[in-house]
C-alpha positions, 0 to 999 in steps of 0.5 A, a space after each residue: 774447150 774448157 781451160 781445165 782440160 787444156 792444162 790437164 793435158 800438159 800437166 799429165 805429160 810432165 807427171 808421166 815422166 816422174 821416174 818410178 824408182 822413188 814412189 815418194 815422188 808421186 806422193 810429193 807431186 800430189 801434194 802440189 795441187 788438188 788437180 794434180 792429186 786428181 790426175 795422179 789418182 785416176 786409173 787411166 793415168 796410172 795405167 799410162 804411167 806403167 805403160 810409159 815406163 814399161 819396166 817395173 823398178 827395183 824397190 829393194 831386195 830380201 836378204 836371206 841372212 840367218 840371224 843368231 836369235 831369230 832364225 831364218 828371218 829375212 831382212 828387206 833392204 829398201 833401194 828407195 828413199 823410204 822403205 815401203 814394205 812392212 815385213 809381216 811375221 807370218 804368225 811368228 814362224 821362221 820364214 825364208 824368201 824363195 822367189 819373186 816374179 810379177 810383184 809377188 813373193 814366194 815364201 817358205 814358212 817353218 822348218 817342216 818344209 811343208 808350207 809355202 805362202 804367196 805374198 803380194 807386198 803392195 796389196 798385203 794379200 797372202 795365199 798359203 800353198 801346201 806342197 804336193 803329197 808325193 813330194 812332201 819336204 822334197 820340193 826344190 826351187 819353187 817359183 811364182 808367176 802371173 797366170 794370165 797369158 796375155 798380161 803385160 805384167 805391169 799391174 798383176 796384183 790380185 790376179 791368178 798366179 802359178 807356183 812351179 816347183 821341181 822335185 827329184 826322186 828315184 832318178 827322175 826330175 818332176 815339175 809340178 805346177 800349182 794354179 791359184 784358180 783351181 787350188 790344186 797341183 797339176 800332173 807333173 812333167 818328167 825327164 831323166 835326172 841322170 847323175 843329178 839328185 838336187 837343183 841349185 840354190 837359186 830359183 827359177 829364172 823366167 824368160 818369156 814363157 820358159 822357166 830355167 833351173 840349174 841342176 846340181 852345182 851348175 852341172 846341167 840346166 833344166 828348161 820347162 816350157 809352161 804352155 806345152 808342159 815340156 821338160 828338157 836338159 842341156 849343158 852349161 858353157 862350163 862347169 864352175 867349182 863354185 856353181 853357176 847362176 841363171 839370169 835374164 840378159 837385157 835383151 831378154 835372152 838366157 844368161 849364165 854366171 860362173 865364179 872362179 876365185 874373185 872373177 865372175 864370168 858372164 855368158 849369153 845363150 844365142 841362136 844362130 841363123 840355123 836356129 841352133 842355140 849356143 853359148 857366147 862369153 859376154 864379159 868377165 868381172 874381176 872384183 879384185 881389180 875392180 876393188 883392189 883395196 878389199 880383201 876378198 879371200 879369192 871368193 866371189 859368188 853371184 847370189 841374186 839377179 834383178 831380171 829386167 833391169 840388169 843388176 847382179 848381187 855378188 857375195 864376197 868376204 869383203 861384203 855384198 856388192 851390186 854389179 850392172 853387167 852392161 856398165 860394169 858399175 859396182 856398189 857395196 850393199 851388204 855385209 861380208 861373208 853373206 852367200 845366202 840367196 838374195 831375192 830382189 823385189 821389182 814392182 810398180 808402186 803407186 801409193 794411195 794418194 787420195 789423201 797424201 798425209 798418211 804418206 807423209 813419211 814418203 815425202 820427207 820422213 816425219 818432218 812437217 813442211 809448210 804448204 807453200 815451201 812444199 809446193 815450190 820444192 815439189 814443182 822443182 823436183 818434178 821439173 828436174 826430172 824431165 829427160 834432157 834428150 827432148 829439149 822441147 819438153 822444157 818449153 812445153 813445161 814453161 807454158 803450163 804456168 807462170 810459176 813453172 816459166 819462172 823456175 825454168 828461166 832461173 839460172 840456178 835451176 838450169 845449173 841444178 838441172 845439168 848436175 842432176 842428169 850429169 851426162 849431156 844427151 845425144 841430140 843428133 850427129 853429123 853425117 859426113 857423106 858427100 852428096 854427088 853434086 855438092 861436095 863434102 857438105 855434112 848432114 845433121 840428123 837430129 835424134 830429137 822431135 825437133 832439130 835444136 839448131 840449123 846448119 849454117 852455110 859458113 858463107 857457102 864454103 864446103 865443110 866437114 865436121 871433124 870433131 865434137 867435145 863439150 858442146 863445140 863442133 870443129 869444122 874443116 871449111 873449104 878445099 884449101 885445107 887451111 881453115 878450121 872453124 870452132 862452132 857452138 851450135 847452141 849459141 851459134 858462136 863461130 871462131 875461125 882457127 888457122 893451122 899452125 904456120 910452123 907445121 912441116 907436113 900434114 895436119 891430122 885429127 884435130 880435136 876441140 875441147 874445153 880449156 877450163 880445167 875445173 869445169 864439169 863440162 855440163 855448160 861450157 858455152 862461151 868459155 875458152 877452148 883448145 884445139 888439138 891437132 897432129 902432124 907428121 914430118 920426117 919420121 916425127 909425130 908432133 902435137 900442136 895445141 891452139 888456145 882461144 885465150 892466147 889466140 895462138 898455137 903452142 910449141 909442139 910436143 913430139 915423139 918418134 913415129 913407129 913407122 907410121 906416116 898417117 893417122 886414123 880417120 876418126 879424131 881424138 878420143 877424150 879420157 879426162 885430160 888425155 886425148 888418144 889417136 889411132 896411128 895408121 890403120 890401127 897399128 899403134 895408139 898415140 896418147 897426149 896428156 894435155 896438162 903435161 904436154 907429153 906424148 907416148 905411143 903404145 900397142 893396140 890389143 890386136 891389129 884388124 884388117 878393117 882398122 880400129 877405132 878408139 872409144 870411151 867405155 865407162 870412163 876408161 879407154 876402149 877399142 873396137 876392131 873389125 873382122 868381117 861382120 863382127 865388131 870386137 870391143 876391148 877395154 884398157 884396165 890398170 892392175 893394182 901394180 899400175 900396169 895397163 893391159 887390154 881386156 876383151 869385153 864383147 863381140 857383136 856379130 851383125 850377121 847374127 843380129 841381122 841375118 836377113 841383111 846382106 852385109 858382104 862381110 863388112 862392119 866398121 865402126 864410124 862413130 861413137 857418142 862418148 858418155 851415152 854409149 852409142 856406137 855408129 857402125 857402117 855396113 853394106 846393109 846400112 848404117 846402124 847404132 848399137 847401144 852398148 848397154 842394152 845391145 839394141 840396134 837400129 838402122 839410121 842410114 844408107 848402105 855402104 857409107 863409111 865416112 866418119 859420123 860425128 855425134 853431138 852431145 850437149 844440154 840444150 835448155 832453150 831460153 824461155 824468157 820470151 816466147 813469140 808465137 805466130 799463127 799461120 793457118 794450120 801452122 804454129 811457129 814457136 821461136 825461142 830467144 833471149 832478146 826482146 820480141 821482134 816482128 815476125 817479118 824479121 825473125 833472125 838475129 838472136 832468135 833460133 830457127 822456129 820449131 815448126 809444129 803442124 797442127 790440125 786446122 782448128 778455130 779458137 777464140 783468142 779473147 779467152 786466152 788474153 790472160 798470160 797464164 791461160 795463153 801459156 796453158 793453151 799453147 802448151 796444150 796445142 804443142 803437146 797435142 801436135 807432138 803426140 798427134 804427129 809422132 
């Protein structure tokens, strides 16, 4: 096979992973090399790029804010590094953005209310649509969408479209549909309007092939089924004084937001096992508590929502803010006192990069960059964006070219790589499930394509994973209960720690953490650590701290036990410099402040029959409790006065999520991956993971397993200074290490275990690969081919 084909496979895999939120990155990548430009201009690659990322990114939003001198001219606010969309004038008419779906924008032009324009900002195409004669000037809430039924809506530019509008006359609601293929409106579907004579300010929300509209001030909801041309009306969960807005939840279901004062109430519409739909309150956002320094004047109103990516726009007297409903993150994006509708624009944008120079503003504004500097910087920017949850991708990238190898081996780059991604990824978890004839030997389950490390046997002793923080795992070894080992799976380092000799009673819930106060905890390997454990004796709770620097335990901090004689099964939850433990079966919560060596006890929001677990939620303390097959999520928030209290933020009912599973009314949280928001739940139907942001559920383990799971999060940037490759018939073993290469018969010591890649049998000539760069290219191609071939 010719060498250009080999290298293109590896380069294409890297380019696929450039995030679509910054289209300028594609232009920057195209300037690296003619070959890269050729790959990035191929229609087949661009199709793969869109399918790989699946969800069109938010490129900006139209801010319908009337200006004093211009009239209703909207202002486009880009969320990218450079504004991509030149706003047209539409023959200098006043215009107002009404709706956006599938890369098209629907605009109302002029004061007459007669003209609509469908505009594709990416291609510049425009299509004027006149309103139906029977509803001239009375067409409400028009929406635009792609007309192709089997389209994936990733690249709808140039295809046919529909415009759907609602009219209300003489107590009847009518829905009209305009088709660009026939250039005509259909006969309307109709339903009784009741007491409503207008629709809400925000336009149609698209869920599958159904459009939803609010009626009046949120008094009712209109549902229009496109395929069947059928209308129906149903009630909202509650009527809000400041109105309600419909949104699309991240799981694709219908959601509703309502305002009371400075609080935003978020509801989700779900179907039960009988097929009946009902409303469930999902979350409450109080902007006065989230932004205590802002003067909100008791008003917060949702005036826009970016479907598919879960970003909500909220207008207040303190400014316009975005809120991510799943994470709760808030950001100010606009001026105060703006309550006009905001229309987000989502679309893939792959600029014309056959000649990158017209796109120089997307690369670096108006500045000129020397070609050599641009090439090096561009490669670094590309490599920075390789997701960290598949460490083998870094190895594959290092094999593309000597310059890539050099960059990826540079400690300064690896430091930037950690800081760029910020949150260590989940690489797997320890499943503390004792096999029948082995004892409590945990099983490490990798979430990566290849396991980043092997499990040591600790001299053949039985062992149990207790806790993990900052890339270290705390292991309880043996039946004597006397020995702990702090293990760094990435480096292989182990250090034995014996329990404190002055402990009178039982030692519970040890936790391990980095001992460096100023550390960002992105690369703590090899540094000092602490082990924190709790003991009970004579009605007193004691907390002991072991320091690896001192090689000894400190004098314990103590507090009276509130009638509890044991700890919860799960170990310490770390929130900044504080560690939290559950007492008993969730009857109380113990807080230990590491720097102050101080203990305190406070109450949970509720005591659950099946126990409670502590979790980290957006940097604050959270709690999960179980009742039957439902998991209740609570968050602990502080008011402006500094008082802390519990707020229920979510309920997850596994019986509704998995109606076909036999759960026996039991669901229990047995682990939580801090920082990445993944919860492990044990049921009699199996062990599941739940992603709190997306709500996605995945089965990962056997039924009836309720032993604690310990997730392992860490950056794993394999040493690429030396790569040793062995070819054995149809197997390639890729062994990573930082020491000098060693013979194949003695592959141990500083080398980690081989990443074994099963390859189809093939014959190739090594003489063509003697040159270093070509050898790397060949191996990179083999690795990528194997990974894609074997999944």
